[in-house]
N, CA, C and O atoms as CSV, one atom per row, in Angstrom:
chain,resi,resn,atom,element,x,y,z
A,1,MET,N,N,0.936,-1.192,-0.028
A,1,MET,CA,C,-0.017,0.007,0.018
A,1,MET,C,C,0.925,1.208,0.045
A,1,MET,O,O,1.808,1.328,0.893
A,2,ASN,N,N,0.688,2.096,-0.935
A,2,ASN,CA,C,1.478,3.309,-1.016
A,2,ASN,C,C,0.635,4.419,-0.534
A,2,ASN,O,O,-0.227,4.929,-1.251
A,3,ALA,N,N,0.881,4.809,0.705
A,3,ALA,CA,C,0.109,5.819,1.436
A,3,ALA,C,C,1.174,6.947,1.789
A,3,ALA,O,O,2.208,6.630,2.378
A,4,ALA,N,N,0.931,8.202,1.442
A,4,ALA,CA,C,1.836,9.212,1.904
A,4,ALA,C,C,1.118,9.944,3.171
A,4,ALA,O,O,-0.033,10.376,3.131
A,5,LEU,N,N,1.870,10.004,4.159
A,5,LEU,CA,C,1.459,10.716,5.362
A,5,LEU,C,C,1.358,12.163,5.024
A,5,LEU,O,O,2.159,12.694,4.255
A,6,SER,N,N,0.251,12.889,5.670
A,6,SER,CA,C,0.358,14.245,5.565
A,6,SER,C,C,1.116,14.944,6.690
A,6,SER,O,O,0.607,15.008,7.809
A,7,VAL,N,N,2.295,15.461,6.440
A,7,VAL,CA,C,3.020,15.993,7.534
A,7,VAL,C,C,2.997,17.486,7.508
A,7,VAL,O,O,3.316,17.982,6.427
A,8,PRO,N,N,2.720,18.210,8.365
A,8,PRO,CA,C,2.756,19.652,8.493
A,8,PRO,C,C,4.104,20.172,8.172
A,8,PRO,O,O,5.082,19.660,8.717
A,9,VAL,N,N,4.238,21.150,7.329
A,9,VAL,CA,C,5.585,21.889,7.004
A,9,VAL,C,C,5.789,22.929,8.120
A,9,VAL,O,O,5.053,23.893,8.330
A,10,ILE,N,N,6.914,22.586,8.817
A,10,ILE,CA,C,7.292,23.608,9.919
A,10,ILE,C,C,8.626,24.165,9.666
A,10,ILE,O,O,9.580,23.447,9.365
A,11,GLY,N,N,8.708,25.563,9.797
A,11,GLY,CA,C,10.083,26.121,9.651
A,11,GLY,C,C,10.487,26.519,8.342
A,11,GLY,O,O,11.617,26.988,8.210
A,12,LEU,N,N,9.650,26.389,7.243
A,12,LEU,CA,C,10.065,26.821,5.961
A,12,LEU,C,C,9.757,28.379,5.791
A,12,LEU,O,O,8.728,28.868,6.256
A,13,THR,N,N,10.580,29.029,5.192
A,13,THR,CA,C,10.371,30.363,4.970
A,13,THR,C,C,9.294,30.671,3.776
A,13,THR,O,O,9.054,29.739,3.008
A,14,ALA,N,N,8.752,31.695,3.610
A,14,ALA,CA,C,7.890,31.973,2.566
A,14,ALA,C,C,8.558,31.748,1.226
A,14,ALA,O,O,7.996,31.156,0.305
A,15,GLN,N,N,9.766,32.241,1.158
A,15,GLN,CA,C,10.625,32.005,-0.125
A,15,GLN,C,C,10.779,30.501,-0.421
A,15,GLN,O,O,10.674,30.083,-1.574
A,16,GLU,N,N,11.026,29.695,0.616
A,16,GLU,CA,C,11.106,28.273,0.352
A,16,GLU,C,C,9.707,27.579,-0.062
A,16,GLU,O,O,9.646,26.618,-0.829
A,17,LEU,N,N,8.747,28.107,0.464
A,17,LEU,CA,C,7.482,27.570,0.111
A,17,LEU,C,C,7.090,27.855,-1.370
A,17,LEU,O,O,6.608,27.025,-2.140
A,18,VAL,N,N,7.380,29.202,-1.659
A,18,VAL,CA,C,7.124,29.584,-3.020
A,18,VAL,C,C,8.038,28.818,-4.101
A,18,VAL,O,O,7.610,28.404,-5.179
A,19,SER,N,N,9.287,28.701,-3.673
A,19,SER,CA,C,10.224,27.991,-4.603
A,19,SER,C,C,9.734,26.597,-4.846
A,19,SER,O,O,9.789,26.083,-5.963
A,20,SER,N,N,9.244,25.975,-3.764
A,20,SER,CA,C,8.744,24.590,-3.772
A,20,SER,C,C,7.490,24.451,-4.668
A,20,SER,O,O,7.323,23.467,-5.389
A,21,ALA,N,N,6.660,25.429,-4.595
A,21,ALA,CA,C,5.386,25.490,-5.356
A,21,ALA,C,C,5.784,25.585,-6.882
A,21,ALA,O,O,5.258,24.902,-7.760
A,22,LEU,N,N,6.724,26.466,-7.073
A,22,LEU,CA,C,7.109,26.648,-8.588
A,22,LEU,C,C,8.149,25.629,-9.084
A,22,LEU,O,O,8.506,25.648,-10.262
A,23,SER,N,N,8.619,24.776,-8.239
A,23,SER,CA,C,9.539,23.859,-8.754
A,23,SER,C,C,8.973,22.731,-9.703
A,23,SER,O,O,9.717,21.956,-10.303
A,24,LYS,N,N,7.688,22.706,-9.784
A,24,LYS,CA,C,7.046,21.753,-10.617
A,24,LYS,C,C,6.938,22.301,-12.085
A,24,LYS,O,O,6.540,21.588,-13.007
A,25,PHE,N,N,7.303,23.562,-12.241
A,25,PHE,CA,C,7.242,24.160,-13.642
A,25,PHE,C,C,8.577,24.483,-14.186
A,25,PHE,O,O,9.552,24.599,-13.444
A,26,ARG,N,N,8.644,24.641,-15.555
A,26,ARG,CA,C,9.902,24.933,-16.301
A,26,ARG,C,C,9.991,26.290,-16.883
A,26,ARG,O,O,8.986,26.993,-16.983
A,27,ALA,N,N,11.150,26.679,-17.266
A,27,ALA,CA,C,11.276,27.949,-17.971
A,27,ALA,C,C,10.293,27.970,-19.061
A,27,ALA,O,O,10.056,26.936,-19.686
A,28,GLY,N,N,9.671,29.144,-19.349
A,28,GLY,CA,C,8.714,29.335,-20.400
A,28,GLY,C,C,7.408,28.968,-20.010
A,28,GLY,O,O,6.487,29.331,-20.742
A,29,ASP,N,N,7.145,28.287,-18.948
A,29,ASP,CA,C,5.792,27.898,-18.413
A,29,ASP,C,C,5.050,29.271,-17.909
A,29,ASP,O,O,5.747,30.235,-17.591
A,30,THR,N,N,3.734,29.332,-17.848
A,30,THR,CA,C,3.039,30.453,-17.348
A,30,THR,C,C,2.516,30.052,-15.944
A,30,THR,O,O,1.988,28.949,-15.810
A,31,ILE,N,N,2.634,30.859,-14.939
A,31,ILE,CA,C,2.280,30.531,-13.545
A,31,ILE,C,C,0.968,31.336,-13.199
A,31,ILE,O,O,0.964,32.555,-13.370
A,32,SER,N,N,-0.021,30.756,-12.770
A,32,SER,CA,C,-1.093,31.414,-12.209
A,32,SER,C,C,-0.814,31.926,-10.643
A,32,SER,O,O,-0.380,31.171,-9.773
A,33,THR,N,N,-1.098,33.177,-10.452
A,33,THR,CA,C,-0.891,33.520,-8.944
A,33,THR,C,C,-1.844,32.869,-8.081
A,33,THR,O,O,-1.514,32.555,-6.937
A,34,ARG,N,N,-3.052,32.627,-8.553
A,34,ARG,CA,C,-4.101,32.006,-7.757
A,34,ARG,C,C,-3.511,30.498,-7.364
A,34,ARG,O,O,-3.408,30.082,-6.210
A,35,ALA,N,N,-3.208,29.897,-8.359
A,35,ALA,CA,C,-2.744,28.458,-8.167
A,35,ALA,C,C,-1.549,28.345,-7.189
A,35,ALA,O,O,-1.473,27.519,-6.279
A,36,ALA,N,N,-0.539,29.374,-7.524
A,36,ALA,CA,C,0.676,29.292,-6.688
A,36,ALA,C,C,0.298,29.653,-5.265
A,36,ALA,O,O,0.827,29.012,-4.357
A,37,LEU,N,N,-0.574,30.628,-4.981
A,37,LEU,CA,C,-0.964,31.001,-3.669
A,37,LEU,C,C,-1.736,29.795,-2.989
A,37,LEU,O,O,-1.562,29.527,-1.800
A,38,ASP,N,N,-2.523,29.144,-3.735
A,38,ASP,CA,C,-3.293,27.986,-3.162
A,38,ASP,C,C,-2.365,26.828,-2.796
A,38,ASP,O,O,-2.597,26.165,-1.785
A,39,ALA,N,N,-1.237,26.543,-3.651
A,39,ALA,CA,C,-0.305,25.606,-3.333
A,39,ALA,C,C,0.531,25.958,-2.038
A,39,ALA,O,O,0.882,25.133,-1.194
A,40,VAL,N,N,0.783,27.254,-2.016
A,40,VAL,CA,C,1.549,27.619,-0.711
A,40,VAL,C,C,0.675,27.483,0.512
A,40,VAL,O,O,1.137,26.980,1.536
A,41,ARG,N,N,-0.504,27.889,0.447
A,41,ARG,CA,C,-1.465,27.799,1.618
A,41,ARG,C,C,-1.803,26.381,1.876
A,41,ARG,O,O,-2.030,26.068,3.045
A,42,ARG,N,N,-1.866,25.505,0.975
A,42,ARG,CA,C,-2.084,23.989,1.259
A,42,ARG,C,C,-0.915,23.425,1.856
A,42,ARG,O,O,-1.049,22.552,2.713
A,43,THR,N,N,0.304,23.852,1.476
A,43,THR,CA,C,1.508,23.239,1.977
A,43,THR,C,C,1.680,23.810,3.393
A,43,THR,O,O,2.066,23.027,4.260
A,44,SER,N,N,1.455,24.991,3.697
A,44,SER,CA,C,1.688,25.525,5.106
A,44,SER,C,C,0.559,26.544,5.346
A,44,SER,O,O,0.656,27.742,5.082
A,45,PRO,N,N,-0.628,25.884,5.925
A,45,PRO,CA,C,-1.710,26.725,6.298
A,45,PRO,C,C,-1.437,27.737,7.401
A,45,PRO,O,O,-2.239,28.647,7.610
A,46,ALA,N,N,-0.284,27.592,8.135
A,46,ALA,CA,C,0.069,28.411,9.238
A,46,ALA,C,C,0.906,29.648,8.715
A,46,ALA,O,O,1.198,30.537,9.514
A,47,CYS,N,N,1.256,29.717,7.534
A,47,CYS,CA,C,2.080,30.772,6.805
A,47,CYS,C,C,1.301,32.078,7.044
A,47,CYS,O,O,0.150,32.253,6.643
A,48,GLN,N,N,2.000,32.947,7.706
A,48,GLN,CA,C,1.329,34.192,8.174
A,48,GLN,C,C,1.642,35.386,7.112
A,48,GLN,O,O,1.204,36.516,7.330
A,49,ASP,N,N,2.338,35.123,6.071
A,49,ASP,CA,C,2.669,36.173,5.060
A,49,ASP,C,C,1.277,36.508,4.371
A,49,ASP,O,O,0.460,35.631,4.090
A,50,SER,N,N,1.106,37.724,4.150
A,50,SER,CA,C,-0.046,38.149,3.311
A,50,SER,C,C,-0.072,37.638,1.905
A,50,SER,O,O,0.988,37.293,1.383
A,51,ASP,N,N,-1.233,37.561,1.234
A,51,ASP,CA,C,-1.254,37.233,-0.176
A,51,ASP,C,C,-0.391,38.094,-1.022
A,51,ASP,O,O,0.358,37.605,-1.869
A,52,ASP,N,N,-0.492,39.487,-0.787
A,52,ASP,CA,C,0.367,40.372,-1.543
A,52,ASP,C,C,1.812,40.087,-1.391
A,52,ASP,O,O,2.562,40.171,-2.363
A,53,ASP,N,N,2.237,39.752,-0.209
A,53,ASP,CA,C,3.764,39.465,0.085
A,53,ASP,C,C,4.139,38.189,-0.774
A,53,ASP,O,O,5.156,38.108,-1.463
A,54,LEU,N,N,3.185,37.210,-0.636
A,54,LEU,CA,C,3.502,35.897,-1.310
A,54,LEU,C,C,3.422,36.040,-2.846
A,54,LEU,O,O,4.189,35.366,-3.533
A,55,VAL,N,N,2.560,36.859,-3.409
A,55,VAL,CA,C,2.470,37.243,-4.891
A,55,VAL,C,C,3.707,37.853,-5.245
A,55,VAL,O,O,4.211,37.494,-6.309
A,56,GLU,N,N,4.327,38.757,-4.513
A,56,GLU,CA,C,5.588,39.448,-4.783
A,56,GLU,C,C,6.641,38.417,-4.958
A,56,GLU,O,O,7.395,38.430,-5.931
A,57,LEU,N,N,6.699,37.449,-3.940
A,57,LEU,CA,C,7.721,36.421,-4.083
A,57,LEU,C,C,7.519,35.580,-5.196
A,57,LEU,O,O,8.492,35.212,-5.854
A,58,ILE,N,N,6.234,35.189,-5.522
A,58,ILE,CA,C,5.912,34.331,-6.738
A,58,ILE,C,C,6.406,34.969,-7.961
A,58,ILE,O,O,7.047,34.308,-8.777
A,59,VAL,N,N,6.135,36.286,-8.154
A,59,VAL,CA,C,6.511,37.130,-9.346
A,59,VAL,C,C,8.058,36.980,-9.438
A,59,VAL,O,O,8.584,36.468,-10.426
A,60,MET,N,N,8.744,37.427,-8.415
A,60,MET,CA,C,10.167,37.494,-8.376
A,60,MET,C,C,10.856,36.147,-8.741
A,60,MET,O,O,11.833,36.075,-9.487
A,61,THR,N,N,10.248,35.087,-8.141
A,61,THR,CA,C,10.835,33.748,-8.356
A,61,THR,C,C,10.554,33.349,-9.780
A,61,THR,O,O,11.445,32.822,-10.446
A,62,ALA,N,N,9.340,33.579,-10.288
A,62,ALA,CA,C,8.919,33.203,-11.661
A,62,ALA,C,C,9.821,33.902,-12.635
A,62,ALA,O,O,10.389,33.249,-13.512
A,63,ILE,N,N,9.976,35.169,-12.525
A,63,ILE,CA,C,10.696,35.983,-13.451
A,63,ILE,C,C,12.074,35.526,-13.405
A,63,ILE,O,O,12.673,35.403,-14.473
A,64,GLY,N,N,12.654,35.258,-12.310
A,64,GLY,CA,C,14.019,34.718,-12.169
A,64,GLY,C,C,14.209,33.375,-12.956
A,64,GLY,O,O,15.288,33.087,-13.473
A,65,LYS,N,N,13.219,32.655,-13.011
A,65,LYS,CA,C,13.187,31.343,-13.806
A,65,LYS,C,C,12.731,31.419,-15.225
A,65,LYS,O,O,12.554,30.444,-15.956
A,66,THR,N,N,12.540,32.805,-15.578
A,66,THR,CA,C,11.892,32.999,-16.937
A,66,THR,C,C,10.580,32.394,-17.253
A,66,THR,O,O,10.329,31.872,-18.339
A,67,MET,N,N,9.686,32.490,-16.183
A,67,MET,CA,C,8.399,32.066,-16.351
A,67,MET,C,C,7.356,33.216,-16.541
A,67,MET,O,O,7.567,34.312,-16.021
A,68,GLY,N,N,6.262,32.982,-17.264
A,68,GLY,CA,C,5.275,34.030,-17.304
A,68,GLY,C,C,4.396,33.904,-16.107
A,68,GLY,O,O,4.263,32.857,-15.472
A,69,VAL,N,N,3.759,35.118,-15.815
A,69,VAL,CA,C,2.875,35.139,-14.643
A,69,VAL,C,C,1.473,35.722,-15.149
A,69,VAL,O,O,1.332,36.692,-15.893
A,70,VAL,N,N,0.481,34.940,-14.599
A,70,VAL,CA,C,-0.928,35.403,-14.898
A,70,VAL,C,C,-1.394,35.934,-13.551
A,70,VAL,O,O,-1.298,35.156,-12.602
A,71,PHE,N,N,-1.852,37.069,-13.347
A,71,PHE,CA,C,-2.327,37.712,-12.106
A,71,PHE,C,C,-3.781,37.542,-11.961
A,71,PHE,O,O,-4.559,38.431,-12.309
A,72,ASP,N,N,-4.165,36.432,-11.461
A,72,ASP,CA,C,-5.602,36.035,-11.317
A,72,ASP,C,C,-6.071,35.805,-9.948
A,72,ASP,O,O,-7.200,35.372,-9.722
A,73,HIS,N,N,-5.186,36.100,-8.990
A,73,HIS,CA,C,-5.463,35.872,-7.642
A,73,HIS,C,C,-6.583,36.661,-6.965
A,73,HIS,O,O,-7.225,36.225,-6.010
A,74,ARG,N,N,-6.779,37.932,-7.569
A,74,ARG,CA,C,-7.939,38.704,-7.080
A,74,ARG,C,C,-9.230,38.455,-7.752
A,74,ARG,O,O,-10.191,39.141,-7.405
A,75,ALA,N,N,-9.371,37.573,-8.656
A,75,ALA,CA,C,-10.514,37.334,-9.487
A,75,ALA,C,C,-11.343,36.218,-8.808
A,75,ALA,O,O,-11.836,35.315,-9.485
A,76,ARG,N,N,-11.487,36.284,-7.528
A,76,ARG,CA,C,-12.285,35.167,-6.836
A,76,ARG,C,C,-13.597,35.625,-6.516
A,76,ARG,O,O,-14.394,34.873,-5.954
């Protein structure tokens, strides 16, 4: 039986959480800010950084990896 335990992520910085969320993508891919925020919040529900702070990290990380960004996080 292949069962993965859900282990809370403790001690990761917001930058590490964002980098982990974007690690599944490659250069040239387009990243949704909503999807990236949701991935960070699922990974670390206790993350106290604001959505705006996380979006800034998402954009800076994505640009550094030559990814496109779709700003759809406010369209909820």
